[in-house]
C-alpha positions as CSV (number, residue, x, y, z in Angstrom):
1,M,9.1,-1.7,2.5
2,C,11.4,-0.1,5.1
3,G,10.8,3.3,6.6
4,I,13.5,6.0,6.6
5,V,13.6,9.3,8.4
6,G,16.2,12.0,8.4
7,Y,16.4,15.5,9.9
8,I,18.8,18.5,9.6
9,G,18.0,21.8,11.2
10,F,17.6,23.6,14.5
11,R,15.4,21.1,16.4
12,E,16.6,18.2,18.5
13,A,16.8,15.4,16.0
14,Y,16.4,12.3,18.2
15,P,12.7,12.8,19.4
16,L,11.7,14.0,15.9
17,V,13.3,10.9,14.2
18,I,11.7,8.5,16.8
19,K,8.3,10.0,16.3
20,G,8.7,9.8,12.5
21,L,9.7,6.1,12.7
22,K,6.6,5.3,14.7
23,R,4.5,6.8,11.9
24,L,6.4,4.8,9.3
25,E,6.3,1.5,11.2
26,Y,3.5,0.3,8.9
27,R,6.3,0.0,6.3
28,G,8.3,-2.6,8.3
29,Y,8.8,-3.3,12.0
30,D,11.1,-6.2,12.6
31,S,14.0,-4.0,13.6
32,A,14.8,-0.3,14.1
33,G,17.7,2.0,14.6
34,V,18.7,5.7,15.0
35,M,21.8,7.8,14.5
36,V,22.4,11.3,16.0
37,F,25.5,13.4,15.4
38,D,26.2,15.5,18.5
39,D,29.4,17.1,19.9
40,N,31.4,15.9,16.9
41,E,30.5,12.3,17.7
42,L,28.3,9.9,15.8
43,K,25.9,8.1,18.3
44,L,24.2,5.0,17.2
45,S,21.6,2.7,18.6
46,K,19.7,-0.2,16.9
47,T,17.8,-3.3,17.9
48,K,15.7,-6.2,16.7
49,G,12.0,-5.4,17.4
50,K,9.8,-2.3,17.1
51,V,10.5,1.4,17.6
52,S,9.3,1.1,21.2
53,D,12.1,-1.4,21.8
54,L,14.5,1.0,20.2
55,E,13.4,3.8,22.6
56,L,14.1,1.6,25.6
57,K,17.6,0.8,24.3
58,S,18.4,4.3,23.2
59,E,18.1,6.1,26.6
60,S,21.8,6.9,26.6
61,I,21.7,8.7,23.2
62,S,22.0,12.4,23.4
63,T,18.9,14.3,22.4
64,S,20.7,17.6,21.8
65,G,22.1,16.9,18.3
66,F,20.5,18.7,15.4
67,I,21.1,16.1,12.7
68,G,19.9,12.5,12.7
69,M,18.6,9.6,10.8
70,G,16.4,6.6,11.6
71,H,15.2,3.4,10.1
72,T,12.4,0.8,10.7
73,R,13.1,-2.4,8.8
74,W,11.3,-5.1,6.8
75,A,14.0,-7.6,6.3
76,T,15.2,-8.6,2.8
77,H,18.9,-9.5,3.2
78,G,19.8,-11.0,6.6
79,V,17.5,-12.1,9.4
80,P,16.0,-9.5,11.8
81,N,18.6,-8.9,14.5
82,D,20.6,-6.1,16.1
83,V,23.5,-6.3,13.7
84,N,21.4,-6.4,10.5
85,S,19.4,-3.3,11.7
86,H,20.1,0.1,10.1
87,P,21.8,2.5,10.2
88,H,25.0,0.8,8.9
89,L,28.4,2.3,9.2
90,S,31.3,2.1,6.8
91,N,34.5,0.3,7.9
92,S,36.1,3.6,9.0
93,G,33.0,4.5,11.0
94,E,32.8,7.9,9.2
95,L,29.9,7.1,6.9
96,A,26.4,6.1,8.0
97,I,23.6,5.0,5.8
98,I,19.9,4.0,5.9
99,H,18.4,2.3,3.0
100,N,15.0,1.1,1.7
101,G,15.2,-1.3,-1.2
102,I,17.5,-4.0,-2.6
103,I,20.9,-3.9,-4.1
104,E,20.8,-6.9,-6.5
105,N,24.5,-7.0,-7.4
106,Y,25.7,-6.7,-3.8
107,E,27.4,-10.1,-3.9
108,P,30.0,-9.4,-6.6
109,L,30.5,-5.9,-5.1
110,K,31.1,-7.4,-1.6
111,K,33.6,-9.9,-3.0
112,E,35.6,-7.1,-4.6
113,L,35.5,-5.0,-1.5
114,I,36.7,-7.9,0.6
115,K,39.7,-8.2,-1.8
116,R,40.4,-4.6,-1.0
117,G,40.5,-5.2,2.7
118,Y,37.0,-4.4,3.8
119,H,35.3,-6.4,6.6
120,F,31.6,-6.9,6.9
121,H,29.7,-7.4,10.2
122,S,26.1,-7.8,8.9
123,D,24.4,-10.0,6.2
124,T,22.9,-7.0,4.5
125,D,23.3,-5.5,1.0
126,T,23.2,-2.1,2.6
127,E,26.5,-2.5,4.4
128,V,28.0,-3.3,1.0
129,L,26.6,0.0,-0.4
130,V,28.0,2.2,2.4
131,N,31.5,0.6,2.0
132,L,31.3,1.0,-1.8
133,I,30.6,4.7,-1.3
134,E,33.6,4.9,1.1
135,E,35.9,3.1,-1.3
136,V,34.9,5.5,-4.1
137,Q,35.3,8.5,-1.9
138,K,38.8,7.5,-0.7
139,K,40.1,6.1,-4.0
140,E,39.0,9.0,-6.1
141,K,39.3,11.7,-3.4
142,L,35.7,12.8,-3.9
143,K,33.3,14.8,-1.7
144,L,30.4,12.7,-0.3
145,G,27.8,13.8,-2.8
146,K,30.0,12.9,-5.8
147,A,31.1,9.6,-4.2
148,V,27.4,8.6,-3.7
149,Q,26.7,9.5,-7.3
150,V,29.6,7.4,-8.7
151,A,28.8,4.5,-6.4
152,L,25.1,4.4,-7.4
153,N,26.1,4.2,-11.0
154,Q,27.7,0.9,-10.2
155,V,24.8,-0.7,-8.4
156,V,21.8,-2.6,-9.7
157,G,18.5,-2.6,-7.8
158,A,16.2,-0.3,-5.9
159,Y,17.0,2.2,-3.2
160,A,16.0,5.2,-1.2
161,I,19.0,6.2,0.8
162,C,20.3,8.8,3.3
163,V,24.1,9.0,3.7
164,F,25.9,11.0,6.4
165,D,29.6,11.7,6.7
166,T,31.1,12.8,10.0
167,K,33.6,14.9,8.1
168,K,30.6,16.9,6.6
169,P,28.4,17.3,9.6
170,N,26.2,19.9,8.0
171,E,24.7,17.8,5.2
172,I,22.8,14.5,4.4
173,V,23.0,13.1,0.8
174,V,19.8,11.4,-0.4
175,A,18.9,9.5,-3.5
176,R,16.2,7.3,-4.9
177,L,15.5,4.7,-7.6
178,G,12.3,2.6,-7.3
179,S,11.7,3.4,-3.6
180,P,9.9,6.6,-2.5
181,L,11.6,9.5,-0.9
182,A,10.1,12.9,0.2
183,I,11.9,15.9,1.4
184,G,10.0,18.3,3.7
185,V,11.1,21.9,3.3
186,G,10.8,24.1,6.4
187,E,12.3,27.4,7.6
188,N,16.0,26.6,7.9
189,E,15.4,22.9,8.3
190,Y,14.8,19.9,6.1
191,F,13.0,16.6,6.8
192,I,13.6,13.4,4.9
193,A,11.2,10.4,4.9
194,S,9.7,7.6,3.0
195,D,6.4,9.6,3.0
196,A,5.3,12.9,4.4
197,S,3.7,11.6,7.6
198,P,6.7,12.1,9.8
199,F,6.9,15.9,9.1
200,I,3.3,16.9,8.4
201,E,3.0,19.0,11.5
202,Y,6.2,20.9,10.7
203,T,5.7,21.9,7.1
204,S,3.2,21.5,4.3
205,N,5.8,21.8,1.6
206,A,7.4,18.7,0.2
207,I,9.6,17.7,-2.7
208,Y,9.3,14.1,-4.0
209,L,12.4,12.9,-5.7
210,E,12.0,11.2,-9.0
211,D,13.8,8.0,-10.0
212,E,17.5,8.4,-10.5
213,E,17.6,11.7,-8.7
214,M,19.8,12.7,-5.7
215,A,20.0,15.7,-3.5
216,I,22.5,17.2,-1.1
217,V,20.5,18.5,1.9
218,R,22.4,21.2,3.8
219,I,21.6,23.6,6.7
220,H,21.1,27.2,5.6
221,K,21.5,26.4,1.9
222,P,19.1,25.8,-0.9
223,L,18.4,22.3,-2.0
224,K,20.2,21.0,-5.1
225,I,18.8,18.1,-7.0
226,R,20.9,16.3,-9.7
227,K,20.4,13.4,-12.0
228,I,22.5,10.4,-10.8
229,K,23.4,9.3,-14.3
230,D,24.7,12.5,-15.8
231,D,25.0,15.0,-12.9
232,S,22.6,17.4,-14.6
233,L,20.7,19.9,-12.4
234,V,17.0,19.4,-11.8
235,D,14.6,22.3,-10.8
236,P,13.0,21.2,-7.5
237,Y,9.2,21.1,-7.6
238,I,7.6,21.9,-4.2
239,Q,4.2,20.4,-3.6
240,E,1.7,21.4,-1.0
241,L,0.7,18.4,1.1
242,Q,-2.9,17.2,1.1
243,M,-2.9,15.3,4.4
244,N,-3.2,16.6,7.9
245,L,-2.1,15.4,11.4
246,E,-5.6,14.2,12.4
247,Q,-5.7,11.8,9.5
248,I,-2.6,9.9,10.8
249,E,-3.7,9.6,14.4
250,K,-6.0,6.9,15.8
251,G,-8.7,9.3,16.9
252,G,-9.8,7.3,19.9
253,Y,-9.9,3.9,18.2
254,D,-8.0,1.0,19.5
255,H,-6.3,0.3,16.2
256,F,-5.8,2.1,12.9
257,M,-7.5,-0.7,11.1
258,L,-10.7,-0.2,13.0
259,K,-10.6,3.5,12.5
260,E,-10.1,3.0,8.8
261,I,-13.0,0.5,8.6
262,Y,-15.2,3.2,10.2
263,E,-14.0,5.9,7.9
264,Q,-15.4,4.2,4.8
265,P,-18.7,6.1,4.6
266,N,-16.8,9.4,4.5
267,V,-14.0,8.4,2.3
268,I,-16.3,6.8,-0.3
269,R,-18.2,10.1,-0.3
270,D,-14.9,12.0,-0.6
271,T,-13.9,9.8,-3.6
272,Y,-17.0,10.6,-5.6
273,R,-17.4,14.2,-4.4
274,G,-17.1,16.6,-7.4
275,R,-17.2,13.6,-9.8
276,L,-20.7,12.2,-9.3
277,H,-23.7,14.6,-9.9
278,A,-26.6,12.3,-9.6
279,N,-29.3,15.0,-9.8
280,Q,-27.8,16.2,-13.1
281,G,-27.1,12.7,-14.4
282,L,-23.4,13.5,-14.8
283,I,-20.1,11.9,-14.0
284,Q,-17.2,14.3,-14.5
285,M,-13.6,13.0,-14.1
286,A,-10.9,15.2,-15.7
287,G,-8.6,12.2,-16.4
288,I,-11.3,10.5,-18.3
289,E,-12.7,13.5,-20.1
290,D,-9.2,14.4,-21.3
291,N,-8.6,10.9,-22.7
292,L,-12.2,9.8,-23.6
293,E,-11.3,9.0,-27.2
294,K,-8.6,6.6,-26.1
295,F,-11.0,4.8,-23.9
296,M,-13.8,4.8,-26.5
297,N,-11.4,3.2,-29.1
298,A,-9.9,0.7,-26.8
299,Q,-10.3,-2.9,-27.8
300,R,-9.2,-4.2,-24.4
301,I,-8.5,-3.1,-20.9
302,L,-5.7,-4.7,-18.8
303,I,-5.9,-4.2,-15.0
304,V,-2.6,-4.8,-13.1
305,A,-2.4,-4.9,-9.4
306,C,-1.3,-6.8,-6.3
307,G,-3.1,-8.1,-3.2
308,T,-6.2,-6.2,-2.2
309,S,-5.9,-3.9,-5.2
310,W,-6.0,-7.0,-7.4
311,H,-9.3,-8.0,-5.8
312,A,-10.7,-4.5,-6.5
313,G,-9.5,-5.0,-10.1
314,L,-11.5,-8.3,-10.3
315,V,-14.6,-6.5,-9.2
316,A,-13.9,-3.8,-11.9
317,E,-13.6,-6.6,-14.5
318,Y,-17.2,-7.5,-13.9
319,I,-18.3,-3.9,-13.8
320,F,-16.4,-2.8,-17.0
321,E,-17.5,-5.8,-19.0
322,E,-21.1,-5.5,-18.0
323,F,-21.4,-1.7,-18.5
324,T,-19.0,-0.9,-21.3
325,R,-18.8,-4.3,-23.2
326,I,-15.0,-3.8,-23.4
327,P,-13.0,-7.0,-22.7
328,V,-11.0,-6.8,-19.5
329,E,-8.2,-8.9,-18.2
330,V,-6.9,-8.7,-14.6
331,E,-3.3,-9.5,-14.0
332,Y,-1.1,-9.9,-11.0
333,A,1.5,-7.2,-11.5
334,S,4.2,-9.5,-10.1
335,E,3.6,-12.0,-13.0
336,F,2.7,-9.5,-15.7
337,R,6.1,-8.6,-17.0
338,Y,7.7,-12.0,-16.6
339,R,5.3,-13.8,-19.0
340,N,6.0,-11.8,-22.1
341,P,2.4,-10.4,-22.2
342,I,0.6,-9.4,-25.4
343,I,0.1,-5.6,-25.2
344,N,-1.2,-3.9,-28.3
345,N,-0.9,-0.3,-29.3
346,G,-4.1,1.3,-28.1
347,D,-4.7,-1.0,-25.2
348,I,-5.7,0.6,-21.9
349,V,-3.7,-0.5,-18.9
350,I,-5.1,0.4,-15.5
351,P,-2.6,-0.1,-12.6
352,I,-4.2,0.0,-9.2
353,S,-2.2,0.7,-6.0
354,Q,-3.0,2.2,-2.6
355,S,0.5,3.5,-2.0
356,G,1.4,4.3,-5.6
357,E,4.8,2.8,-4.9
358,T,4.3,-0.9,-5.4
359,A,7.4,-2.1,-7.2
360,D,5.8,-4.9,-9.3
361,T,3.0,-2.5,-10.4
362,L,5.6,0.2,-11.4
363,A,7.5,-2.4,-13.4
364,A,4.3,-3.4,-15.2
365,I,3.6,0.3,-16.0
366,K,7.0,0.7,-17.6
367,L,6.5,-2.4,-19.7
368,A,3.0,-1.3,-20.8
369,K,4.3,2.2,-21.8
370,E,7.2,0.6,-23.8
371,K,4.6,-1.5,-25.7
372,G,2.5,1.5,-26.6
373,A,-0.4,1.1,-24.2
374,F,-2.2,4.1,-22.7
375,V,-1.7,3.8,-18.9
376,F,-4.3,5.2,-16.6
377,G,-3.4,4.9,-12.9
378,V,-5.7,4.5,-9.9
379,C,-3.9,5.2,-6.6
380,N,-4.4,7.0,-3.2
381,V,-1.2,8.9,-2.6
382,V,-0.8,12.3,-4.3
383,G,2.7,12.7,-5.7
384,S,3.5,8.9,-5.6
385,S,5.6,7.2,-8.2
386,I,2.6,5.6,-10.0
387,S,0.8,9.0,-10.2
388,R,3.9,10.4,-11.9
389,E,4.7,7.4,-14.2
390,T,1.2,7.0,-15.7
391,H,-0.1,9.0,-18.7
392,A,-3.2,10.0,-16.7
393,G,-5.2,8.8,-13.7
394,A,-7.6,9.2,-10.9
395,Y,-6.9,9.5,-7.2
396,T,-9.0,7.7,-4.6
397,H,-9.5,10.1,-1.7
398,A,-9.2,7.6,1.1
399,G,-6.7,9.6,3.1
400,P,-3.7,7.9,4.7
401,E,-4.1,4.2,5.3
402,I,-1.8,3.2,8.2
403,G,-3.1,-0.2,9.0
404,V,-1.2,-2.8,7.0
405,A,-4.3,-4.7,6.0
406,S,-6.1,-2.5,3.5
407,T,-9.8,-1.8,4.1
408,K,-10.8,1.7,2.9
409,A,-8.4,1.4,-0.1
410,F,-10.5,-1.5,-1.4
411,T,-13.9,0.3,-1.3
412,T,-12.5,3.6,-2.6
413,Q,-10.8,1.8,-5.5
414,I,-14.0,0.1,-6.4
415,T,-15.8,3.5,-6.2
416,V,-13.4,5.1,-8.6
417,L,-13.5,2.2,-11.0
418,T,-17.3,2.1,-11.0
419,L,-17.4,5.8,-11.8
420,I,-15.0,5.3,-14.8
421,A,-17.0,2.3,-16.1
422,L,-20.3,4.2,-15.8
423,R,-18.9,7.3,-17.6
424,L,-17.6,5.1,-20.5
425,A,-20.8,3.2,-20.7
426,K,-22.7,6.5,-21.0
427,A,-20.4,7.7,-23.7
428,K,-20.5,4.4,-25.7
429,G,-24.3,4.1,-25.3
430,T,-24.0,0.6,-23.7
431,I,-26.2,1.6,-20.8
432,S,-29.7,2.9,-21.0
433,N,-30.4,6.4,-19.6
434,S,-32.7,5.0,-17.0
435,N,-30.2,2.5,-15.7
436,F,-27.4,5.1,-15.8
437,H,-29.5,7.4,-13.6
438,R,-30.5,4.5,-11.3
439,Y,-26.8,3.6,-10.7
440,L,-25.8,7.2,-10.0
441,Q,-28.6,7.6,-7.5
442,E,-27.7,4.3,-5.8
443,L,-24.0,5.1,-5.7
444,E,-24.8,8.4,-4.0
445,L,-26.6,6.4,-1.3
446,I,-23.8,4.0,-0.7
447,P,-22.1,5.9,2.1
448,E,-25.1,5.9,4.3
449,K,-25.7,2.2,3.5
450,V,-22.0,1.5,4.5
451,A,-22.7,3.3,7.7
452,E,-25.7,1.0,8.3
453,A,-23.5,-2.1,7.4
454,L,-21.1,-1.0,10.1
455,L,-23.9,-1.5,12.7
456,T,-23.1,-5.2,12.2
457,N,-20.1,-4.8,14.4
458,D,-21.6,-6.4,17.5
459,K,-22.8,-9.3,15.5
460,A,-19.4,-9.8,13.9
461,K,-17.8,-9.7,17.4
462,E,-20.2,-12.4,18.6
463,I,-19.4,-14.6,15.6
464,A,-15.6,-13.9,16.1
465,A,-15.8,-15.2,19.7
466,E,-17.2,-18.5,18.3
467,F,-14.7,-19.1,15.5
468,K,-11.5,-17.4,16.8
469,D,-9.8,-20.7,17.3
470,A,-10.7,-22.3,14.0
471,P,-7.6,-23.4,12.1
472,N,-9.1,-23.0,8.6
473,C,-12.0,-21.1,7.0
474,L,-13.7,-21.0,3.6
475,Y,-15.2,-17.9,1.9
476,L,-17.6,-18.4,-1.0
477,G,-19.2,-15.8,-3.3
478,R,-20.6,-15.6,-6.8
479,G,-20.5,-12.9,-9.5
480,Y,-19.5,-9.5,-8.2
481,N,-19.0,-11.1,-4.7
482,F,-16.5,-13.8,-5.7
483,P,-13.7,-11.2,-5.4
484,V,-15.1,-10.2,-2.1
485,A,-14.7,-13.8,-0.9
486,L,-11.1,-13.6,-1.9
487,E,-10.6,-10.3,-0.1
488,G,-12.4,-11.6,3.0
489,A,-10.1,-14.6,3.1
490,L,-7.0,-12.4,2.6
491,K,-8.0,-10.2,5.5
492,L,-8.4,-13.2,7.9
493,K,-5.1,-14.6,6.8
494,E,-3.2,-11.3,7.1
495,I,-4.2,-10.3,10.6
496,S,-5.3,-13.4,12.4
497,Y,-2.9,-16.0,10.8
498,I,-5.9,-18.4,10.3
499,H,-5.6,-20.3,7.0
500,A,-8.4,-19.1,4.8
501,E,-9.3,-19.5,1.1
502,G,-11.9,-17.8,-1.1
503,Y,-13.7,-19.5,-4.0
504,P,-16.5,-19.0,-6.4
505,A,-19.4,-20.8,-4.6
506,A,-20.0,-23.2,-7.5
507,E,-16.3,-24.3,-7.5
508,M,-16.7,-25.7,-4.0
509,K,-17.9,-29.0,-5.6
510,H,-14.6,-29.2,-7.6
511,G,-12.5,-29.9,-4.6
512,P,-12.9,-27.7,-1.5
513,I,-16.1,-29.5,-0.5
514,A,-13.8,-32.3,0.7
515,L,-12.7,-30.1,3.5
516,I,-16.1,-29.4,4.9
517,D,-17.1,-31.0,8.2
518,E,-18.6,-29.9,11.5
519,H,-15.4,-28.0,12.4
520,M,-15.1,-25.9,9.2
521,P,-16.6,-22.4,9.2
522,V,-17.8,-21.4,5.8
523,I,-18.6,-17.7,5.2
524,V,-21.1,-17.3,2.3
525,I,-21.8,-14.0,0.7
526,A,-25.4,-14.2,-0.4
527,P,-27.1,-10.8,-1.1
528,K,-30.6,-10.8,-2.6
529,H,-29.6,-9.8,-6.1
530,G,-27.3,-11.6,-8.4
531,H,-27.1,-15.4,-8.3
532,Y,-29.1,-15.8,-5.1
533,D,-30.8,-19.1,-5.9
534,K,-27.6,-20.7,-6.9
535,V,-25.9,-19.6,-3.8
536,V,-28.8,-21.0,-1.7
537,S,-28.2,-24.4,-3.4
538,N,-24.5,-24.2,-2.5
539,I,-25.4,-23.4,1.2
540,Q,-27.7,-26.5,1.2
541,E,-24.7,-28.6,0.0
542,I,-22.6,-27.2,2.9
543,K,-25.4,-27.8,5.4
544,S,-25.8,-31.4,4.3
545,R,-22.2,-32.0,5.2
546,S,-22.4,-30.4,8.6
547,G,-20.4,-27.3,7.7
548,R,-20.9,-24.3,10.0
549,I,-22.4,-21.5,7.9
550,I,-21.9,-17.7,8.4
551,A,-24.0,-15.9,5.8
552,V,-23.9,-12.3,4.7
553,V,-27.4,-11.5,3.4
554,T,-29.7,-8.7,2.4
555,K,-31.7,-7.3,5.2
556,G,-35.0,-9.2,5.6
557,D,-33.8,-12.4,4.1
558,T,-35.5,-15.5,5.4
559,Q,-34.5,-18.4,3.1
560,V,-30.8,-18.3,4.0
561,R,-31.6,-17.5,7.6
562,D,-33.3,-20.9,7.9
563,L,-30.1,-22.7,6.7
564,A,-27.3,-20.7,8.2
565,D,-25.9,-20.9,11.7
566,Y,-25.2,-17.2,11.8
567,V,-26.5,-14.4,9.7
568,I,-25.2,-10.9,9.2
569,E,-27.6,-8.5,7.5
570,I,-26.6,-5.6,5.2
571,P,-28.8,-3.1,3.4
572,E,-30.1,-3.8,-0.1
573,T,-28.4,-2.4,-3.1
574,I,-27.9,-3.0,-6.8
575,D,-25.9,-6.2,-7.5
576,A,-22.9,-4.4,-9.1
577,L,-22.5,-2.1,-6.0
578,S,-23.0,-4.9,-3.5
579,P,-19.2,-5.5,-2.9
580,L,-19.1,-2.0,-1.3
581,L,-21.4,-3.4,1.4
582,T,-20.7,-7.1,1.6
583,T,-17.0,-6.5,2.4
584,I,-17.8,-4.5,5.5
585,P,-18.9,-7.3,7.9
586,L,-16.0,-9.4,6.6
587,Q,-13.5,-6.7,7.6
588,L,-15.1,-6.4,11.0
589,L,-15.1,-10.2,11.5
590,S,-11.4,-10.5,10.7
591,Y,-10.6,-7.6,12.9
592,H,-12.4,-9.0,16.0
593,I,-11.0,-12.5,15.4
594,A,-7.4,-11.1,15.3
595,V,-7.9,-9.0,18.4
596,M,-9.3,-12.0,20.3
597,R,-6.3,-14.1,19.2
598,G,-4.0,-11.5,20.6
599,C,-2.5,-10.6,17.2
600,N,-1.0,-7.2,16.3
601,V,-3.8,-6.0,14.1
602,D,-2.1,-3.0,12.6
603,Q,1.3,-4.6,12.2
604,P,0.8,-8.3,11.3
605,R,3.9,-10.5,11.2
606,N,6.1,-10.6,8.1
607,L,4.1,-8.0,6.3
608,A,4.7,-4.4,5.3
609,K,2.2,-1.8,4.0
610,S,4.1,-0.6,0.9
611,V,5.8,-3.3,-1.1
612,T,8.6,-1.4,-2.8
613,V,10.8,-4.4,-3.6
614,E,10.0,-7.4,-5.8
């Protein structure tokens, strides 16, 4: 959830840390803080609010120090305020810590430390951890690195931490369990961050710590990585970063979300590039080819995900079952491991995550592996925890997604999952050659059709002006577009704070129809193919109750146009691929409503991009 940044080297640390925090603000933005060590003095500033508020408050901090740490927070323990902001200091003031995660057993540790004379100023679990490290350090007369290791073996929970000791001003100790941590390796300098975006312009080399690993990062010395449990040395693996600076800048758009909506034609193409060969009638995916027999023998596929990724999984359920005839279940990762699920040896489990760091999804992966399932991950971030924990997988190629509300993640996940389903269907013989070729050719055309769907922006803006003050909204869809209705409602809730719900259109009669009156906007997804006639009947039921209808239809539609108050047209495509198009105007509609309501589109309240705690 939170974003952490650290630097040690020859550059001025303060501006580098501040810039890094701005790039990580999507991870949490209710408070922020920075620490710089300069002239043998630890200088600290922190505040409730965003990094821009921190900058205003930190004008007195020296910018000449060459070692520093910063934090942007999504609150777990303790309300967002100046005191609960990170970094936190130990009682002596000699140790400073920044922390992403949760220390679950902080309460008994805190009680014990209070007995030993420690005082606490904040409500956070993090202040308990830094004082535990100090207690271990003093009691056992240990150097900082060893003290951190001993302390971490006493805690339960998740963490990515950076710890600094004023007595050792040439090093930062870092460690991780469950929360991501990357170390950028430069010439005589090191960068530390929750992901690589804070240091992408300084180095293309990064080390991603694995769970239960720690490192002592020192100036002018090689990096040493050790296992927290047994102190054994680990050979560092340096990866070359795949992102570039342009990908994490707004590029002239007002918001990252809008930029990412408009990137979808290109990123969908990037996602199937090298995998889809329509002219040859081929789909080639190394992760599938290497494990084809496991998929062919699978009696069941379980998809586990959260939020938008869960909605992509619902679309995949329809696609897999139709094409491959393999039964599919889609589970909320947050519920999966707590209900004692039935997982059989030979089941395929597909976890889906944009960040590759979602805590609930990672926990589901570990359970699935323990039960003997084959786990095939779908995620966007190269080197992420999910990509390392799974047996095999496929990356989406969406590029960095900075806006908290996912857009291009949804469409690229559906693209990857469709490719997998089609490849398996071809291998199993559950799809005819003619239909297989037809789907490949249509999928290849999807990027230009998404580009055409983006031309509905002005229409979406016009409709947004009409409904921006609505307190509630219904989204209805059937078949492949029922999950799109759920996703459309989620987008509106996330960024505009309007209460919205998505339903299968036929379920409207089983309760939600009671809500419909002349004030209720109802967005109906009604493309030409699929259950068109049934959806038309549902629209007529809404119309007869004076509901205000916004319909997403196939270009040239006349029947729904006569019934709806507003119509948004999209290009025609095959039913199974329609979610890639129908979701576009819903993203634009949510975006414009949020902007008109004065909401912070990229950083909606109470949310964070990467949910690394349960």
